[in-house]
C-alpha positions as CSV (number, residue, x, y, z in Angstrom):
1,X,-10.9,19.9,-22.7
2,X,-10.2,23.6,-22.6
3,X,-8.1,25.8,-20.2
4,X,-9.1,28.8,-18.1
5,X,-6.3,30.6,-16.9
6,X,-4.1,28.0,-17.4
7,X,-6.2,24.9,-15.4
8,X,-7.5,22.1,-17.3
9,X,-11.3,21.9,-17.4
10,X,-13.3,18.8,-17.8
11,X,-14.9,17.0,-20.6
12,X,-18.2,15.0,-20.2
13,X,-18.5,11.4,-20.7
14,X,-20.7,8.5,-19.4
15,X,-20.2,6.5,-16.6
16,X,-21.2,2.9,-15.8
17,X,-24.6,4.0,-15.0
18,X,-25.3,6.2,-18.1
19,X,-24.6,9.3,-16.1
20,X,-22.6,12.3,-17.3
21,X,-19.9,12.6,-15.6
22,X,-16.6,15.3,-15.8
23,X,-13.8,13.8,-17.4
24,X,-10.5,15.2,-16.4
25,X,-7.1,14.6,-17.8
26,X,-4.4,14.8,-15.0
27,X,-0.5,14.4,-15.1
28,X,1.6,13.5,-12.2
29,X,5.3,14.1,-12.3
30,X,7.9,14.3,-13.1
31,X,8.8,17.3,-10.7
32,X,6.9,16.3,-7.3
33,X,7.7,15.7,-4.2
34,X,8.5,12.1,-3.1
35,X,7.7,11.0,-6.3
36,X,10.0,8.6,-8.5
37,X,12.2,11.0,-10.4
38,X,11.6,11.0,-14.2
39,X,8.3,9.5,-14.2
40,X,4.7,10.8,-15.7
41,X,1.7,9.3,-15.3
42,X,-1.2,10.4,-17.3
43,X,-4.5,9.8,-15.5
44,X,-8.1,10.1,-16.7
45,X,-10.4,11.0,-13.8
46,X,-14.3,10.6,-13.6
47,X,-15.3,12.2,-10.4
48,X,-12.3,11.0,-8.1
49,X,-11.9,7.7,-9.6
50,X,-9.0,7.1,-11.9
51,X,-10.4,5.5,-15.3
52,X,-7.2,5.2,-17.7
53,X,-3.3,5.8,-16.8
54,X,-0.6,5.9,-19.4
55,X,3.1,5.6,-18.1
56,X,5.4,7.9,-19.7
57,X,8.9,8.0,-18.6
58,X,11.1,10.9,-19.2
59,X,13.2,10.7,-22.2
60,X,17.0,10.5,-20.9
61,X,20.0,9.5,-22.9
62,X,20.9,5.6,-22.1
63,X,23.9,5.9,-19.5
64,X,26.7,3.0,-19.1
65,X,26.9,3.7,-15.3
66,X,25.3,1.7,-13.1
67,X,21.8,2.6,-11.3
68,X,23.0,3.5,-8.0
69,X,20.8,1.3,-6.0
70,X,21.6,-1.7,-8.1
71,X,25.4,-1.2,-8.2
72,X,26.7,-3.9,-6.0
73,X,24.9,-6.4,-8.0
74,X,25.7,-5.4,-11.3
75,X,29.3,-5.1,-10.7
76,X,29.0,-8.6,-8.8
77,X,27.5,-9.9,-11.9
78,X,30.3,-8.6,-13.9
79,X,33.0,-10.3,-12.2
80,X,33.9,-8.1,-9.4
81,X,34.4,-9.1,-5.7
82,X,31.4,-7.7,-3.9
83,X,31.0,-8.2,-0.3
84,X,27.7,-9.4,1.3
85,X,27.9,-6.6,3.6
86,X,28.4,-4.1,0.9
87,X,25.4,-5.3,-0.9
88,X,23.3,-5.3,2.4
89,X,24.3,-1.8,3.4
90,X,23.0,-0.8,-0.3
91,X,20.0,-2.5,0.0
92,X,18.9,-1.4,3.4
93,X,19.7,2.4,2.0
94,X,17.4,1.7,-0.8
95,X,14.3,0.4,1.1
96,X,15.0,2.9,3.7
97,X,14.9,5.7,1.0
98,X,11.8,3.9,-0.5
99,X,10.1,3.7,2.9
100,X,11.0,7.7,3.4
101,X,8.8,8.5,0.2
102,X,6.0,6.1,1.4
103,X,5.5,7.5,4.6
104,X,5.9,10.8,3.3
105,X,3.2,10.1,0.9
106,X,0.9,8.9,3.5
107,X,1.3,11.9,5.6
108,X,3.5,10.7,8.4
109,X,6.5,13.2,8.1
110,X,7.9,12.8,11.0
111,X,8.3,9.1,10.8
112,X,9.6,9.9,6.9
113,X,12.6,12.4,8.5
114,X,13.3,9.7,11.0
115,X,13.8,6.9,8.1
116,X,15.9,9.4,5.8
117,X,18.2,10.0,8.7
118,X,18.9,6.4,9.2
119,X,19.2,5.9,5.3
120,X,21.8,8.7,5.5
121,X,23.9,6.9,8.5
122,X,23.5,3.5,6.4
123,X,25.0,5.5,3.6
124,X,27.8,7.2,5.6
125,X,29.0,3.7,6.9
126,X,27.4,3.5,10.1
127,X,28.2,-0.2,11.5
128,X,25.8,-3.0,11.7
129,X,25.3,-2.5,15.5
130,X,24.5,1.0,14.9
131,X,21.9,0.6,12.1
132,X,20.3,-2.2,13.8
133,X,19.9,0.0,17.1
134,X,18.4,2.8,14.8
135,X,16.0,1.0,12.7
136,X,14.5,-1.4,15.1
137,X,12.3,1.0,17.0
138,X,11.1,2.5,13.6
139,X,10.6,-1.0,12.3
140,X,8.0,-1.4,15.5
141,X,6.3,1.7,15.2
142,X,5.3,1.2,11.7
143,X,4.3,-2.2,12.1
144,X,2.2,-1.1,14.8
145,X,0.5,1.9,13.4
146,X,-3.2,1.1,13.2
147,X,-3.5,4.7,11.3
148,X,-1.0,3.5,8.7
149,X,-2.5,0.1,8.3
150,X,-6.2,1.7,7.8
151,X,-4.6,4.2,5.2
152,X,-2.7,1.6,3.1
153,X,-4.8,-1.9,3.6
154,X,-6.5,-2.6,0.2
155,X,-4.6,-0.3,-1.9
156,X,-2.9,-1.6,-5.2
157,X,-3.3,-5.3,-4.7
158,X,-0.7,-7.5,-6.9
159,X,-1.3,-10.9,-6.1
160,X,2.0,-13.0,-6.5
161,X,0.7,-15.0,-9.8
162,X,0.1,-11.7,-11.6
163,X,3.1,-10.2,-10.5
164,X,5.3,-13.1,-11.9
165,X,3.0,-13.1,-15.2
166,X,4.2,-9.3,-15.5
167,X,7.8,-10.0,-14.5
168,X,8.0,-8.4,-11.2
169,X,10.9,-10.4,-9.3
170,X,11.5,-8.1,-6.1
171,X,9.7,-7.0,-2.8
172,X,6.3,-6.5,-4.7
173,X,6.2,-10.1,-5.7
174,X,7.2,-11.6,-2.1
175,X,4.5,-9.2,-0.8
176,X,2.0,-10.9,-2.7
177,X,-0.7,-8.1,-1.8
178,X,-1.5,-4.6,-1.3
179,X,0.6,-1.5,-0.4
180,X,0.7,-2.2,3.3
181,X,2.2,-5.6,2.7
182,X,4.7,-4.5,0.3
183,X,5.7,-2.0,3.1
184,X,5.9,-4.7,5.5
185,X,8.2,-6.5,3.1
186,X,10.7,-3.5,3.1
187,X,10.7,-3.4,6.8
188,X,11.6,-7.0,7.0
189,X,14.1,-6.1,4.5
190,X,15.7,-3.3,6.4
191,X,16.0,-5.3,9.7
192,X,17.7,-8.0,8.1
193,X,20.1,-6.0,5.8
194,X,21.1,-3.7,8.3
195,X,22.4,-6.4,10.6
196,X,24.4,-7.8,7.9
197,X,26.3,-4.7,7.1
198,X,29.6,-6.0,8.4
199,X,29.7,-9.1,6.8
200,X,33.0,-9.4,4.5
201,X,32.6,-12.7,2.6
202,X,32.0,-12.5,-0.8
203,X,28.3,-11.9,-2.5
204,X,27.2,-15.2,-4.3
205,X,27.0,-14.2,-7.8
206,X,23.6,-16.3,-8.2
207,X,22.1,-13.5,-5.3
208,X,21.4,-11.0,-8.1
209,X,18.3,-9.3,-6.6
210,X,18.6,-5.8,-5.9
211,X,16.0,-3.5,-4.1
212,X,13.6,-3.9,-6.9
213,X,14.3,-7.3,-8.1
214,X,16.5,-9.3,-10.4
215,X,19.1,-7.1,-12.2
216,X,20.2,-9.9,-14.3
217,X,17.2,-10.0,-16.3
218,X,16.8,-8.9,-20.1
219,X,14.0,-6.5,-18.8
220,X,15.2,-4.2,-15.7
221,X,13.0,-4.6,-12.7
222,X,11.6,-1.3,-12.6
223,X,10.2,-2.1,-16.0
224,X,7.9,-4.5,-14.6
225,X,6.8,-2.3,-11.8
226,X,5.9,0.4,-14.3
227,X,4.0,-2.0,-16.6
228,X,1.8,-3.2,-13.4
229,X,1.1,0.4,-12.7
230,X,-2.1,1.0,-15.0
231,X,-3.7,-2.2,-13.6
232,X,-3.3,-1.2,-10.2
233,X,-4.1,2.6,-10.3
234,X,-7.5,2.2,-12.7
235,X,-10.3,2.2,-10.5
236,X,-9.0,3.2,-7.4
237,X,-9.7,6.9,-5.9
238,X,-7.3,9.6,-6.9
239,X,-6.1,10.6,-3.6
240,X,-4.9,6.8,-3.3
241,X,-2.9,6.9,-6.4
242,X,0.5,8.3,-4.9
243,X,0.3,6.0,-1.9
244,X,0.2,3.0,-4.9
245,X,3.0,4.6,-6.7
246,X,5.1,4.8,-3.6
247,X,4.7,1.5,-2.7
248,X,6.1,0.3,-5.8
249,X,8.9,2.9,-5.9
250,X,10.3,2.2,-9.5
251,X,13.6,3.4,-10.1
252,X,13.6,4.9,-13.7
253,X,17.7,4.9,-13.7
254,X,17.4,1.2,-14.5
255,X,15.4,2.0,-17.6
256,X,18.2,4.1,-19.4
257,X,21.2,1.6,-18.0
258,X,23.1,0.0,-20.9
259,X,25.2,-2.9,-19.9
260,X,28.6,-3.3,-21.1
261,X,29.2,-5.1,-24.2
262,X,29.6,-8.9,-23.6
263,X,27.5,-8.8,-20.2
264,X,25.4,-12.1,-20.2
265,X,22.1,-12.3,-18.6
266,X,21.2,-15.2,-17.0
267,X,17.6,-16.5,-16.6
268,X,17.8,-18.8,-13.4
């Protein structure tokens, strides 16, 4: 492949029917709007179909600081007292953050802006009553959107059994399906966690399931999501790739977190 005025030019390769089709190598990320920070995908395209995918996290130094979205559960696992309400608030905000990217990539900018406003209110300490009043109409609106359903149904289908085999433990496992199913799981979790933001009792240390999955395993939950991406993307149309990535929304900060010495992982 050569470059003409800085743009990649296509090679040629045989498709399944023996025809010679353009082959284009396209990187996505790391600096891309509404894209997981620190992620690069190298795509090989024939026509508008993704043929191969290589996942490349941007190299960053290991960090002892817990990833922001996983912090309550990691602190609870290390023995700190964390209230269920604090964990619910972080979970609510994390899923709203993911939904904001998902709606933006799907072209629903108005909804993305509204969702991000509620995310900011959650992080600013809004009460459970306020958050519930804010998220309830947005949840109903998203669930009723025929356009959103049409755009995202059938994209990136990940059956629960395959998710388990890849070590996926969070919403993508619960969804047992496609991008639309994962969005519905986020919406349900947002409603449930918004209502629990004021609960003061302690978080059960067995409940170490953060926004992307269990945080007490040797491999961070986002690593399993990244490992699932090539199979979900290969064979799909290029225009659908960003929606599939947004429906998983891996957090690459999880990959650079180094647990404190002596931290014990459970495997329950």
